[in-house]
C-alpha positions in Angstrom: 112.0 98.0 97.2 112.6 96.8 100.7 113.7 93.2 101.3 114.7 91.5 104.6 118.3 91.6 103.4 118.2 95.3 102.5 116.7 96.1 106.0 119.4 94.1 107.6 122.0 96.2 105.8 120.2 99.4 106.7 120.0 98.5 110.4 123.7 97.4 110.4 124.6 100.8 108.9 122.6 102.7 111.5 124.2 100.7 114.3 127.6 101.4 113.0 126.9 105.1 112.8 125.6 105.4 116.4 128.5 103.3 117.7 131.0 105.8 116.4 129.4 108.8 118.2 131.0 110.3 121.3 129.4 109.2 123.6 128.0 106.3 121.6 124.3 105.4 121.6 123.6 101.9 123.0 120.0 101.2 121.7 119.5 97.8 123.3 117.8 96.4 120.3 115.9 93.2 121.0 116.2 90.0 119.0 113.9 89.3 116.0 110.2 89.0 116.3 108.6 85.9 114.9 106.3 85.7 111.9 103.5 84.7 114.3 104.1 87.7 116.5 104.0 90.1 113.5 100.9 88.5 111.9 99.1 88.5 115.3 99.9 92.2 115.8 98.6 93.1 112.3 95.4 91.0 113.0 94.8 92.8 116.3 95.0 96.1 114.5 93.1 95.0 111.4 95.8 96.4 109.2 98.3 95.1 106.7 101.8 96.0 107.8 104.0 97.6 105.2 106.9 95.3 104.0 109.4 97.7 105.6 107.8 97.3 109.1 107.7 93.5 108.8 111.4 93.4 107.8 112.4 95.7 110.6 110.6 93.5 113.2 112.1 90.4 111.7 115.5 92.1 112.3 114.7 93.5 115.8 111.5 93.4 117.8 112.0 97.0 119.0 114.2 98.3 121.7 114.4 97.5 125.4 113.1 100.8 126.5 113.4 100.3 130.3 114.1 97.6 132.9 114.6 98.0 136.6 118.2 96.6 136.5 119.8 98.6 133.8 117.4 101.6 133.5 116.6 103.2 130.2 118.0 102.1 126.8 119.2 105.0 124.6 116.7 106.3 122.1 117.6 105.4 118.6 115.9 108.5 117.1 117.2 111.9 118.4 115.2 115.0 119.3 114.6 117.0 116.1 113.2 120.4 115.3 109.8 120.9 113.6 110.7 122.4 110.2 108.1 125.2 110.2 109.0 126.9 113.5 112.1 125.3 114.9 110.3 123.9 118.0 111.9 120.7 119.3 110.1 117.4 119.7 110.7 114.1 121.5 113.3 111.4 121.5 111.9 108.1 120.1 112.4 104.4 120.9 111.5 101.8 118.3 108.6 99.6 119.4 108.2 95.9 119.2 105.2 94.1 117.8 103.2 94.1 121.1 104.0 97.7 121.8 103.0 98.7 118.3 99.5 97.2 119.0 99.4 99.0 122.4 100.4 102.4 121.1 98.3 102.3 118.0 95.2 101.2 120.0 95.9 104.0 122.4 96.1 106.5 119.5 92.7 105.2 118.2 91.2 105.7 121.7 92.2 109.3 121.5 91.1 109.7 117.9 87.6 110.9 118.8 88.8 113.9 120.8 91.9 114.6 118.7 89.8 114.9 115.5 88.3 118.0 117.0 91.7 119.7 116.8 92.9 121.4 113.7 96.1 119.7 112.5 98.5 121.7 110.4 100.2 119.5 107.9 103.6 119.6 106.2 103.6 117.2 103.2 101.0 115.0 101.6 99.2 113.8 104.8 96.0 114.3 106.7 94.5 113.3 110.0 92.8 109.9 110.2 92.8 106.7 112.2 94.8 104.5 109.8 98.2 105.2 111.3 100.6 102.5 112.7 102.5 103.9 115.7 105.9 102.3 115.6 107.7 104.3 118.3 107.4 105.2 121.9 108.5 108.6 123.4 108.5 110.8 126.5 105.2 112.3 125.6 102.3 112.1 123.2 104.4 112.7 120.1 105.1 109.7 117.9 106.4 108.5 114.6 103.8 106.6 112.6 103.4 104.8 109.3 100.6 106.5 107.2 98.4 104.0 105.4 96.0 106.7 103.9 98.2 109.5 102.5 96.9 112.4 100.5 97.5 112.3 96.7 101.2 112.6 96.1 102.1 110.7 99.3 103.2 107.1 99.7 101.4 104.3 101.5 103.7 103.6 104.5 105.3 107.0 104.5 106.8 108.0 107.8 105.0 110.8 109.5 105.7 112.8 112.7 102.5 113.1 114.7 102.5 116.0 117.2 99.8 117.1 119.6 101.4 120.3 121.0 100.6 122.1 118.7 98.6 119.7 116.5 100.8 119.0 113.5 101.4 116.2 111.0 104.7 116.2 109.2 105.8 113.8 106.5 109.5 113.0 107.0 110.2 110.1 104.6 108.5 108.1 101.9 109.0 104.8 103.7 110.5 103.4 106.9 113.7 102.0 105.3 114.5 105.3 103.6 113.9 107.1 106.9 116.4 104.8 108.8 119.0 105.2 106.1 118.7 109.0 106.3 118.9 108.8 110.1 122.2 106.9 109.8 123.5 109.5 107.2 122.6 112.4 109.5 124.4 110.8 112.5 127.5 110.4 110.3 127.6 113.9 109.1 127.1 115.4 112.6 123.5 116.7 112.3 122.9 115.9 116.0 124.9 116.9 119.1 125.1 115.3 122.4 123.1 116.9 125.2 123.5 115.6 128.8 120.5 113.7 130.2 120.2 111.9 133.5 118.4 108.9 132.1 119.9 108.0 128.7 122.4 109.1 126.1 120.6 112.0 124.4 121.3 113.6 121.0 119.5 116.7 119.8 119.5 118.3 116.4 122.2 120.9 116.2 121.2 124.6 116.0 
């Protein structure tokens, strides 16, 4: 079960893994969010945040995605292949409390037209409006926490939500497990550096 201390250890392990890459990823993680910021975000969305998300925000309130002086921060989550057909998807930056509200509300605004699409699913998930979008990306794809999984799934499981083509893919039972697996994958060389003009880019190896 996630605790604040275990999330601190998880993030520390992930930061150590990306610092050893060549070239290293510099994620520009922000300082911690306050309890007030987190509770305000949850209230605005009308959702209870899973413990793992609260603990992550108490460690770091997302990443500094872009600023005019230093440009883009490096995405913490690399571009990965969809397991069914090998198609590649986006890089992802961790969002802070305010951005989680913004991105989740934007997703809800799109829910009415998106529900007309037929979503293929991989794992115990389904399409609904009870997702928490906790990342930003270059396009409409995002990583979300699923609060209404299908039987066999876990509340708070990490799901990759794609619109081109419409797919929902369960990638981990919870956020902390996902971050730990990401650190392990960086360490064992699952991802390779791919030059990018704007940020240090890693992509899943072929």
